[in-house]
ZAROLO-131768 format. One line per 8 residues: number of its first residue (from 1); their letters; for each residue x, z, y of C-alpha. Coordinates in nm, 2 decimals. Layout:
NUM> a> X/Z/Y  ...
***
This chain:
1> xxxxxxxx> 0.00/0.00/0.00  0.14/-0.11/0.33  0.15/0.13/0.62  0.19/0.03/0.99  0.51/0.18/1.11  0.53/0.27/1.48  0.73/0.03/1.69  1.06/0.14/1.82
9> xxxxxxxx> 1.09/0.19/2.20  1.32/-0.11/2.22  1.07/-0.33/2.03  0.79/-0.21/2.25  0.98/-0.30/2.56  1.06/-0.65/2.42  0.69/-0.70/2.34  0.60/-0.58/2.69
17> xxxxxxxx> 0.85/-0.82/2.86  0.74/-1.11/2.63  0.38/-1.05/2.73  0.48/-1.05/3.10  0.70/-1.36/3.03  0.42/-1.56/2.87  0.16/-1.46/3.13  0.37/-1.52/3.44
25> xxxxxxxx> 0.29/-1.83/3.65  0.66/-1.83/3.75  0.93/-2.01/3.56  1.07/-1.74/3.33  1.34/-1.75/3.06  1.55/-1.51/2.84  1.93/-1.54/2.78  2.18/-1.34/2.57
33> xxxxxxxx> 2.53/-1.24/2.67  2.66/-1.58/2.57  2.42/-1.76/2.80  2.22/-1.89/2.50  1.85/-1.96/2.59  1.64/-1.73/2.36  1.30/-1.80/2.50  1.10/-1.93/2.80
41> xxxxxxxx> 0.74/-1.96/2.91  0.52/-2.26/2.96  0.58/-2.26/3.34  0.96/-2.29/3.27  0.96/-2.61/3.06  0.68/-2.77/3.27  0.88/-2.71/3.59  1.18/-2.91/3.46
49> xxxxxxxx> 0.96/-3.18/3.29  1.04/-3.08/2.93  0.78/-3.14/2.66  0.81/-2.80/2.50  1.01/-2.48/2.47  1.25/-2.62/2.21  1.36/-2.91/2.44  1.40/-2.65/2.72
57> xxxxxxxx> 1.62/-2.42/2.51  1.83/-2.71/2.39  1.89/-2.88/2.73  1.85/-2.63/3.01  2.20/-2.50/3.03  2.36/-2.84/2.98  2.13/-3.07/3.19  1.96/-2.86/3.46
65> xxxxxxxx> 2.25/-2.77/3.69  2.48/-3.00/3.89  2.85/-2.98/3.82  2.91/-2.79/4.14  2.70/-2.55/4.34  2.67/-2.59/4.73  2.94/-2.33/4.78  3.19/-2.56/4.59
73> xxxxxxxx> 3.21/-2.35/4.27  3.15/-2.49/3.93  2.80/-2.42/3.80  2.90/-2.32/3.45  3.16/-2.06/3.57  2.93/-1.92/3.84  2.64/-1.89/3.59  2.85/-1.69/3.34
81> xxxxxxxx> 2.96/-1.46/3.62  2.61/-1.40/3.75  2.47/-1.34/3.40  2.75/-1.09/3.32  2.68/-0.92/3.65  2.31/-0.88/3.55  2.41/-0.74/3.21  2.65/-0.49/3.37
89> xxxxxxxx> 2.45/-0.39/3.68  2.09/-0.44/3.56  1.96/-0.69/3.81  2.07/-0.96/4.07  1.89/-1.21/4.29  2.05/-1.53/4.43  1.98/-1.89/4.53  2.08/-2.16/4.28
97> xxxxxxxx> 2.08/-2.54/4.30  1.92/-2.69/3.99  1.91/-3.06/3.89  1.61/-3.22/3.74  1.70/-3.36/3.39  1.75/-3.74/3.36  1.76/-3.78/3.74  1.97/-3.69/4.04
105> xxxxxxxx> 1.70/-3.50/4.21  1.81/-3.15/4.31  1.59/-2.84/4.32  1.68/-2.54/4.53  1.56/-2.22/4.37  1.56/-1.84/4.40  1.66/-1.68/4.07  1.62/-1.31/3.97
113> xxxxxxxx> 1.80/-1.19/3.66  1.68/-0.86/3.51  1.84/-0.67/3.21  1.61/-0.55/2.93  1.68/-0.35/2.61  1.68/-0.55/2.29  1.75/-0.35/1.97  2.09/-0.20/2.02
121> xxxxxxxx> 2.19/-0.44/2.30  2.04/-0.61/2.60  1.89/-0.95/2.70  1.85/-1.09/3.05  1.52/-1.22/3.17  1.54/-1.48/3.45  1.27/-1.56/3.70  1.30/-1.89/3.89
129> xxxxxxxx> 1.11/-1.97/4.21  1.11/-2.34/4.31  1.21/-2.35/4.68  1.16/-2.72/4.74  0.83/-2.67/4.93  0.97/-2.37/5.11  1.28/-2.56/5.21  1.08/-2.85/5.32
137> xxxxxxxx> 0.85/-2.62/5.53  1.16/-2.45/5.68  1.32/-2.79/5.75  1.00/-2.90/5.93  0.99/-2.57/6.13  1.36/-2.61/6.22  1.30/-2.97/6.32  1.01/-2.87/6.54
145> xxxxxxxx> 1.22/-2.59/6.68  1.50/-2.83/6.77  1.25/-3.06/6.93  1.09/-2.78/7.14  1.43/-2.65/7.24  1.53/-3.00/7.34  1.21/-3.04/7.54  1.26/-2.70/7.71
153> xxxxxxxx> 1.62/-2.78/7.79  1.52/-3.11/7.93  1.25/-2.95/8.14  1.49/-2.69/8.27  1.74/-2.95/8.36  1.48/-3.15/8.55  1.33/-2.86/8.73  1.67/-2.75/8.85
161> xxxxxxxx> 1.77/-3.10/8.97  1.82/-3.20/9.33  1.85/-3.55/9.48  2.22/-3.57/9.39  2.19/-3.45/9.03  1.85/-3.59/8.92  1.97/-3.92/8.78  2.24/-3.75/8.56
169> xxxxxxxx> 2.00/-3.48/8.45  1.74/-3.73/8.36  1.98/-3.92/8.15  2.10/-3.60/7.98  1.74/-3.50/7.92  1.67/-3.83/7.75  1.99/-3.79/7.54  1.86/-3.44/7.43
177> xxxxxxxx> 1.53/-3.58/7.32  1.69/-3.87/7.14  1.91/-3.63/6.94  1.62/-3.40/6.86  1.43/-3.68/6.68  1.73/-3.88/6.58  1.67/-4.21/6.76  1.92/-4.45/6.91
185> xxxxxxxx> 1.74/-4.52/7.25  1.50/-4.36/7.49  1.35/-4.54/7.80  1.10/-4.47/8.07  0.87/-4.75/8.20  0.62/-4.75/8.49  0.31/-4.97/8.53  0.24/-5.19/8.82
193> xxxxxxxx> -0.05/-5.41/8.91  0.03/-5.77/9.00  -0.26/-5.99/9.10  -0.50/-5.78/8.89  -0.28/-5.80/8.58  -0.11/-5.49/8.44  0.26/-5.52/8.42  0.54/-5.27/8.35
201> xxxxxxxx> 0.91/-5.24/8.45  1.19/-5.01/8.33  1.30/-4.72/8.54  1.56/-4.56/8.31  1.71/-4.62/7.97  1.95/-4.41/7.76  2.15/-4.51/7.45  2.49/-4.42/7.33
209> xxxxxxxx> 2.62/-4.76/7.44  2.47/-4.79/7.78  2.26/-4.62/8.05  2.05/-4.84/8.28  1.87/-4.76/8.60  1.59/-4.95/8.76  1.54/-5.29/8.60  1.27/-5.40/8.84
217> xxxxxxxx> 1.18/-5.71/8.64  0.81/-5.68/8.56  0.68/-5.77/8.22  0.31/-5.85/8.15  0.19/-5.64/7.85  -0.01/-5.92/7.68  0.27/-6.18/7.71  0.54/-5.96/7.56
225> xxxxxxxx> 0.38/-5.69/7.35  0.02/-5.80/7.30  -0.22/-5.52/7.20  -0.01/-5.24/7.34  -0.19/-5.22/7.67  -0.52/-5.16/7.50  -0.38/-4.89/7.27  -0.18/-4.71/7.52
233> xxxxxxxx> -0.44/-4.72/7.80  -0.68/-4.54/7.56  -0.43/-4.26/7.50  -0.31/-4.39/7.16  0.06/-4.43/7.06  0.26/-4.72/6.91  0.42/-4.56/6.60  0.55/-4.76/6.31
241> xxxxxxxx> 0.80/-4.99/6.14  0.89/-5.30/6.34  0.89/-5.54/6.04  0.52/-5.44/5.98  0.41/-5.52/6.34  0.28/-5.86/6.47  0.52/-6.15/6.53  0.52/-6.13/6.91
249> xxxxxxxx> 0.63/-5.76/6.89  0.89/-5.84/6.62  1.03/-6.13/6.83  1.07/-5.89/7.12  1.22/-5.59/6.93  1.41/-5.72/6.63  1.69/-5.88/6.83  1.78/-5.54/6.97
257> xxxxxxxx> 1.82/-5.40/6.62  1.51/-5.18/6.64  1.38/-5.08/6.30  1.12/-4.82/6.40  0.96/-4.74/6.73  0.75/-4.47/6.89  0.58/-4.54/7.23  0.38/-4.27/7.40
265> xxxxxxxx> 0.16/-4.32/7.71  0.19/-4.13/8.03  -0.12/-4.04/8.23  -0.09/-3.91/8.59  -0.42/-3.78/8.73  -0.60/-3.95/8.44  -0.45/-4.29/8.53  -0.24/-4.48/8.28
273> xxxxxxxx> 0.09/-4.46/8.47  0.35/-4.59/8.21  0.51/-4.50/7.89  0.82/-4.36/7.72  0.97/-4.53/7.41  1.19/-4.41/7.13  1.39/-4.66/6.92  1.53/-4.59/6.57
281> xxxxxxxx> 1.80/-4.85/6.49  1.92/-4.68/6.17  1.62/-4.65/5.94  1.26/-4.75/5.89  1.02/-4.46/5.93  0.68/-4.34/6.06  0.73/-4.07/6.32  0.55/-3.75/6.23
289> xxxxxxxx> 0.25/-3.61/6.42  0.46/-3.32/6.54  0.73/-3.55/6.67  0.47/-3.76/6.85  0.30/-3.44/6.99  0.63/-3.29/7.13  0.75/-3.63/7.26  0.42/-3.68/7.44
297> xxxxxxxx> 0.47/-3.35/7.63  0.83/-3.42/7.70  0.75/-3.77/7.82  0.50/-3.63/8.07  0.77/-3.40/8.20  1.01/-3.69/8.25  0.75/-3.88/8.45  0.66/-3.58/8.66
305> xxxxxxxx> 1.02/-3.51/8.72  1.07/-3.87/8.83  0.78/-3.85/9.07  0.91/-3.52/9.20  1.25/-3.67/9.26  1.09/-3.97/9.43  0.90/-3.74/9.66  1.22/-3.54/9.73
313> xxxxxxxx> 1.40/-3.86/9.82  1.13/-3.95/10.06  1.16/-3.61/10.22  1.53/-3.65/10.24  1.50/-3.99/10.41  1.29/-3.82/10.68  1.53/-3.53/10.72  1.65/-3.63/11.06
321> xxxxxxxx> 1.31/-3.61/11.21  1.26/-3.26/11.05  1.60/-3.13/11.16  1.45/-2.93/11.44  1.20/-2.76/11.21  1.47/-2.69/10.96  1.69/-2.52/11.23  1.39/-2.31/11.34
329> xxxxxxxx> 1.32/-2.21/10.98  1.69/-2.12/10.94  1.67/-1.91/11.25  1.36/-1.73/11.12  1.53/-1.66/10.79  1.83/-1.53/10.97  1.60/-1.31/11.18  1.44/-1.17/10.86
337> xxxxxxxx> 1.78/-1.10/10.71  1.88/-0.91/11.03  1.55/-0.73/11.01  1.62/-0.62/10.65  1.95/-0.49/10.77  1.78/-0.31/11.06  1.52/-0.17/10.82  1.80/-0.03/10.60
345> xxxxxxxx> 1.95/0.14/10.90  1.62/0.26/11.04  1.51/0.41/10.70  1.85/0.55/10.60  1.91/0.72/10.93  1.61/0.96/10.91  1.66/0.99/10.53  2.02/1.10/10.60
353> xxxxxxxx> 1.88/1.37/10.83  1.62/1.48/10.58  1.86/1.50/10.28  2.15/1.66/10.46  1.93/1.90/10.66  1.78/2.03/10.33  2.14/2.09/10.21  2.23/2.27/10.53
361> xxxxxxxx> 1.91/2.48/10.53  1.99/2.59/10.18  2.32/2.74/10.30  2.17/2.93/10.60  2.10/3.30/10.59  1.90/3.34/10.90  1.54/3.23/10.94  1.61/3.08/11.28
369> xxxxxxxx> 1.87/2.85/11.15  1.65/2.74/10.86  1.37/2.68/11.10  1.60/2.46/11.32  1.68/2.25/11.01  1.30/2.22/10.94  1.24/2.09/11.29  1.50/1.82/11.24
377> xxxxxxxx> 1.35/1.73/10.90  1.00/1.71/11.05  1.11/1.49/11.33  1.31/1.26/11.10  1.01/1.24/10.86  0.77/1.15/11.14  1.01/0.88/11.26  1.05/0.74/10.90
385> xxxxxxxx> 0.67/0.73/10.86  0.65/0.53/11.19  0.89/0.28/11.05  0.69/0.25/10.73  0.37/0.21/10.92  0.53/-0.07/11.13  0.63/-0.25/10.81  0.28/-0.21/10.67
393> xxxxxxxx> 0.12/-0.34/10.99  0.34/-0.65/11.00  0.27/-0.71/10.63  -0.10/-0.70/10.70  -0.07/-0.93/11.00  0.14/-1.19/10.81  -0.09/-1.18/10.52  -0.39/-1.23/10.75
401> xxxxxxxx> -0.54/-0.90/10.65  -0.55/-0.73/10.99  -0.90/-0.59/11.03  -1.05/-0.46/11.35  -1.31/-0.18/11.35  -1.50/-0.18/11.68  -1.68/0.13/11.78  -1.81/0.29/12.10
409> xxxxxxxx> -1.53/0.49/12.26  -1.45/0.67/12.59  -1.19/0.47/12.77  -1.06/0.77/12.99  -1.05/0.99/12.68  -0.85/0.73/12.49  -0.59/0.70/12.77  -0.57/1.08/12.79
417> xxxxxxxx> -0.50/1.10/12.41  -0.21/0.85/12.45  -0.07/1.05/12.74  -0.08/1.37/12.54  0.12/1.20/12.27  0.38/1.03/12.48  0.40/1.30/12.75  0.60/1.54/12.53
425> xxxxxxxx> 0.87/1.27/12.48  0.88/1.18/12.85  0.91/1.55/12.94  1.20/1.59/12.70  1.39/1.32/12.90  1.28/1.46/13.24  1.09/1.14/13.31  0.79/1.12/13.55
433> xxxxxxxx> 0.46/0.97/13.42  0.19/0.84/13.65  -0.16/0.72/13.55  -0.40/0.54/13.78  -0.73/0.44/13.63  -0.98/0.22/13.82  -1.30/0.43/13.87  -1.52/0.13/13.81
441> xxxxxxxx> -1.41/0.10/13.45  -1.72/0.18/13.24  -1.71/0.52/13.06  -1.81/0.39/12.72  -1.67/0.06/12.58  -1.70/-0.11/12.24  -1.38/-0.20/12.06  -1.11/-0.09/11.81
449> xxxxxxxx> -0.98/0.20/12.02  -0.73/0.31/11.75  -0.56/-0.03/11.75  -0.58/-0.06/12.13  -0.43/0.29/12.17  -0.16/0.19/11.92  -0.05/-0.09/12.15  -0.04/0.12/12.46
457> xxxxxxxx> 0.14/0.40/12.28  0.40/0.15/12.15  0.47/0.01/12.49  0.49/0.36/12.64  0.74/0.47/12.37  0.95/0.16/12.44  0.94/0.24/12.81  1.05/0.60/12.74
465> xxxxxxxx> 1.33/0.48/12.50  1.47/0.22/12.74  1.44/0.43/13.06  1.72/0.67/13.16  1.66/1.04/13.19  1.47/1.14/13.50  1.33/0.78/13.53  0.97/0.70/13.60
473> xxxxxxxx> 0.70/0.53/13.41  0.35/0.44/13.52  0.02/0.31/13.38  -0.23/0.12/13.60  -0.57/0.01/13.47  -0.80/-0.20/13.68  -1.12/-0.41/13.64  -1.06/-0.78/13.66
481> xxxxxxxx> -1.43/-0.86/13.64  -1.74/-0.74/13.47  -2.11/-0.80/13.42  -2.39/-0.62/13.25  -2.25/-0.68/12.90  -1.87/-0.71/12.93  -1.58/-0.57/13.13  -1.24/-0.74/13.15
489> xxxxxxxx> -0.96/-0.50/13.22  -0.59/-0.54/13.29  -0.35/-0.26/13.20  0.01/-0.26/13.34  0.28/-0.02/13.21  0.59/-0.03/13.43  0.93/0.14/13.40  1.26/0.14/13.59
497> xxxxxxxx> 1.46/0.11/13.27  1.73/-0.13/13.15  1.51/-0.44/13.20  1.51/-0.76/12.99  1.69/-1.09/13.05  1.50/-1.41/13.10  1.64/-1.55/12.77  1.54/-1.24/12.58
505> xxxxxxxx> 1.19/-1.25/12.72  1.13/-1.58/12.55  1.16/-1.42/12.20  1.06/-1.07/12.28  0.73/-1.09/12.09  0.87/-1.28/11.79  0.88/-1.11/11.45  1.19/-0.92/11.37
513> xxxxxxxx> 1.33/-0.96/11.72  1.46/-0.72/11.99  1.55/-0.81/12.34  1.93/-0.80/12.30  2.13/-0.81/11.98  2.29/-0.47/12.06  1.96/-0.30/12.14  1.88/-0.18/11.79
521> xxxxxxxx> 2.23/-0.05/11.74  2.22/0.15/12.06  1.86/0.26/12.09  1.73/0.21/11.73  1.40/0.06/11.64  1.27/-0.21/11.40  1.19/-0.48/11.66  0.84/-0.50/11.51
529> xxxxxxxx> 0.64/-0.30/11.76  0.59/-0.57/12.02  0.51/-0.83/11.75  0.24/-0.60/11.61  0.11/-0.53/11.96  0.09/-0.90/12.05  -0.10/-0.98/11.72  -0.34/-0.69/11.77
537> xxxxxxxx> -0.42/-0.79/12.13  -0.46/-1.16/12.03  -0.69/-1.05/11.75  -0.90/-0.87/12.02  -0.90/-1.20/12.22  -0.67/-1.06/12.48  -0.33/-1.15/12.62  0.00/-0.96/12.66
545> xxxxxxxx> 0.30/-1.06/12.86  0.60/-0.91/13.03  0.77/-0.93/13.37  1.12/-0.79/13.39  1.44/-0.80/13.58  1.76/-0.71/13.39  1.89/-0.38/13.52  1.58/-0.30/13.73
553> xxxxxxxx> 1.30/-0.24/13.48  1.00/-0.40/13.30  0.63/-0.43/13.34  0.41/-0.51/13.04  0.06/-0.64/13.12  -0.24/-0.65/12.89  -0.55/-0.84/12.98  -0.85/-0.77/12.75
561> xxxxxxxx> -1.22/-0.77/12.75  -1.46/-0.51/12.60  -1.83/-0.50/12.54  -2.00/-0.23/12.74  -2.21/0.03/12.56  -2.58/0.03/12.65  -2.58/0.41/12.70  -2.30/0.50/12.95
569> xxxxxxxx> -2.41/0.87/12.98  -2.35/1.00/12.63  -2.04/1.18/12.53  -1.81/1.04/12.27  -1.60/1.26/12.03  -1.75/1.58/12.16  -1.75/1.71/11.80  -1.40/1.59/11.73
577> xxxxxxxx> -1.21/1.83/11.51  -0.93/2.03/11.68  -0.74/2.29/11.49  -0.69/2.51/11.80  -1.07/2.55/11.84  -1.09/2.76/11.52  -1.02/3.13/11.50  -0.96/3.16/11.13
585> xxxxxxxx> -0.86/2.95/10.83  -1.08/3.09/10.55  -1.26/2.89/10.28  -1.31/3.19/10.05  -1.56/3.12/9.77  -1.50/2.75/9.75  -1.33/2.58/9.45  -1.18/2.24/9.45
593> xxxxxxxx> -0.99/2.02/9.20  -0.68/1.82/9.30  -0.59/1.54/9.06  -0.23/1.39/9.09  0.03/1.30/8.83  0.32/1.39/9.06  0.41/1.75/9.04  0.56/1.77/9.40
601> xxxxxxxx> 0.23/1.63/9.54  0.04/1.91/9.36  0.28/2.17/9.49  0.25/2.04/9.85  -0.13/2.03/9.84  -0.16/2.38/9.70  0.09/2.52/9.96  -0.08/2.34/10.25
609> xxxxxxxx> -0.41/2.50/10.18  -0.28/2.84/10.06  -0.36/3.01/10.40  -0.73/2.91/10.37  -0.80/3.12/10.05  -0.96/2.82/9.88  -0.92/2.81/9.51  -0.74/2.50/9.38
617> xxxxxxxx> -0.72/2.37/9.02  -0.44/2.11/9.00  -0.48/1.85/8.72  -0.20/1.60/8.63  -0.41/1.32/8.49  -0.74/1.13/8.52  -0.83/1.21/8.17  -0.77/1.58/8.23
625> xxxxxxxx> -0.99/1.57/8.54  -1.28/1.42/8.34  -1.25/1.69/8.07  -1.21/1.98/8.32  -1.52/1.86/8.52  -1.73/1.81/8.20  -1.64/2.17/8.10  -1.68/2.34/8.44
633> xxxxxxxx> -1.89/2.10/8.64  -2.08/2.38/8.82  -1.76/2.55/8.92  -1.62/2.28/9.15  -1.74/2.20/9.50  -1.50/1.91/9.58  -1.25/1.68/9.41  -0.94/1.52/9.56
641> xxxxxxxx> -0.84/1.22/9.34  -0.50/1.04/9.34  -0.55/0.66/9.27  -0.24/0.54/9.08  -0.19/0.75/8.77  -0.07/0.65/8.42  -0.34/0.61/8.16  -0.68/0.66/8.33
649> xxxxxxxx> -0.63/0.60/8.70  -0.83/0.75/8.99  -1.08/0.47/9.01  -1.17/0.49/8.64  -1.17/0.87/8.64  -1.42/0.87/8.93  -1.65/0.61/8.75  -1.65/0.82/8.43
657> xxxxxxxx> -1.73/1.14/8.62  -2.02/0.97/8.79  -2.15/0.85/8.45  -2.15/1.20/8.30  -2.50/1.34/8.23  -2.45/1.65/8.43  -2.65/1.79/8.73  -2.39/1.74/9.00
665> xxxxxxxx> -2.18/1.45/8.85  -2.33/1.20/9.09  -2.33/1.42/9.40  -2.00/1.62/9.39  -1.78/1.49/9.68  -1.48/1.29/9.55  -1.21/1.21/9.81  -0.93/0.96/9.74
673> xxxxxxxx> -0.57/1.06/9.81  -0.35/0.75/9.84  -0.04/0.63/10.02  -0.21/0.29/10.05  -0.40/0.24/10.38  -0.51/-0.12/10.33  -0.88/-0.17/10.39  -0.94/-0.33/10.05
681> xxxxxxxx> -0.80/-0.02/9.88  -1.04/0.20/10.08  -1.33/-0.03/9.99  -1.23/-0.02/9.62  -1.24/0.36/9.64  -1.59/0.35/9.77  -1.70/0.09/9.52  -1.58/0.31/9.23
689> xxxxxxxx> -1.80/0.60/9.35  -1.57/0.80/9.59  -1.70/0.94/9.91  -1.40/0.91/10.14  -1.02/0.85/10.16  -0.73/1.05/10.30  -0.39/0.89/10.33  -0.06/1.03/10.22
697> xxxxxxxx> 0.15/1.18/10.37  -0.15/1.42/10.41  -0.22/1.53/10.77  -0.31/1.90/10.76  -0.57/1.88/11.04  -0.73/1.58/10.88  -0.75/1.77/10.55  -0.92/2.06/10.71
705> xxxxxxxx> -1.16/1.83/10.88  -1.25/1.67/10.54  -1.31/2.01/10.39  -1.55/2.11/10.67  -1.74/1.78/10.64  -1.75/1.76/10.26  -1.78/2.11/10.13  -2.15/2.20/10.08
713> xxxxxxxx> -2.32/2.51/10.22  -2.27/2.78/9.96  -2.38/3.13/9.92  -2.09/3.39/9.93  -1.85/3.12/10.06  -1.69/3.08/10.41  -1.59/2.78/10.62  -1.35/2.77/10.92
721> xxxxxxx> -1.50/2.96/11.21  -1.51/2.82/11.56  -1.41/3.05/11.85  -1.74/3.20/11.97  -1.94/2.98/11.73  -2.01/2.97/11.36  -2.01/2.63/11.19
***
């Protein structure tokens, strides 16, 4: 009676690997240490075209490898070495060049050899992956990559061409394209209409033997290459073997040794403009669709580059008539370069004061000396902010984004505010100020008083700067004419300072200019103030000009018209916020949130409001603000929101807070805090759901004013208290 003995582990492994071998769709075979073929699967003998396993085992080692591998080593020696390596190390993977039996066709393959136990020894199983399709695909990818690189290089060459280098760069571009698709000749032709018949003539041609420019001889399509016009004008290409084309085309192309040709049309503004041709004089072939696609794109670049160069040549031919404009542009660029140099000086000077005064203050022991340093830092910071505001204003003006905001304002009050600002500076220099206002000027006018006062202040500061100590400055305002609706006023600001030369007056209001080249070095300043002033006055339909004598002084005149308010009796700005009107700074009982990703800004905000006893929760992100408000919505009375933060910015944080299903989500005041003062930014804040905007650097009085206006009345909470009056 027979009994089934259990298989040994080695036999089980052999059976397991044989099962894998027979079921594998990959070419698999087994060898012993002597490189004898023990077995193979069906995929193996079918791959090499053998009829069965027996033929495979008999012929594979002898007939399925070339004598030498691509690295120059003999196939038989290298095979033994690799098999021994697999026996010793257990596994190896490598590329191998096979040869199909009974032919010279080569087959690249990837081979993996893996050692398996067999009785008391080992065998090696080999897995072969045919790489022909993979190599073909990679060759096609590499070919496309070469074509695209050539097209990109050609495009870069042409884009960086000037009149002098264009012809050479065009020829080099054509050479690059020819090399990329392995052709002997590339040429660019342009169409022309002669008596209603479409002709073409050659502009450029490149070949290794010659380079030709502008053969202006026209050729009629139908008489030379019949049928091409119809195909090309419809967007088709001529792509094929010359010997298979019609006799007329063969007669035209064969004498030049052309075996294959690709011609792609060029359309400019949807009009058949011309074509680019590619001639292969070495072999007969059909150009691939990818070759045709890439060459179409590259050909359009050639044509556009030619048109661009043609346009540049026309511009060059007219250069004499444009010389004056060119010189003016050069002068303007020089002025801008000088301006950048001035900006560097004007910004670095106060920054130097700020940075070094901080260092000096840190060393001081006495409060008085530290306070003296702080005064210097405050003055330098204010000056730097003025420089930045000038740059922002000129940027707005040059971008056409200067916006006027006309309102009713008290003319006398506006002049008084200006004098309050400039009077301190004049007093420090011992200068005398005089103001004479025409009593017939209406009390209430309509206009952008902030911009108008900016102009007057700027002229006053210039007068103070350029007038010696103990000098005198005056402002005279008079009515030129008026009716029931409008009043035309002339304001004249005169000084007895250094004056301005006649030559300097001609460019005084130009951008980036100061009266004399040494003025900025001696007195400082950006040279933008008068440019800004002129643009503002012109935007208000006014006029500004100067009269000056060098060494005697200057008088700046402004002529401008304002609409008259209907009610000339009411008071303007009678409720204007003034810190000195308040007797305490107490906001006890109020809770606000300040959202800003910059730690120093959060510290500044908290310290600014520390004397007011208001409770401040600082949050470093928009996401944190949303979560905190959702958790404690009934705790906060007001939110200050920075705009530009990583992740969720201030705009999005505001929108999400407004969308929360909470009682006060839509009503809690949210005020934007931003260094941007452009009107479109302010409008974007309002559009996102904010209630107002305060600019950075934050003005303390403005901040208190916002708190008074925005904080709601609240039980057990206080607001600032007016002297002799509760708010």
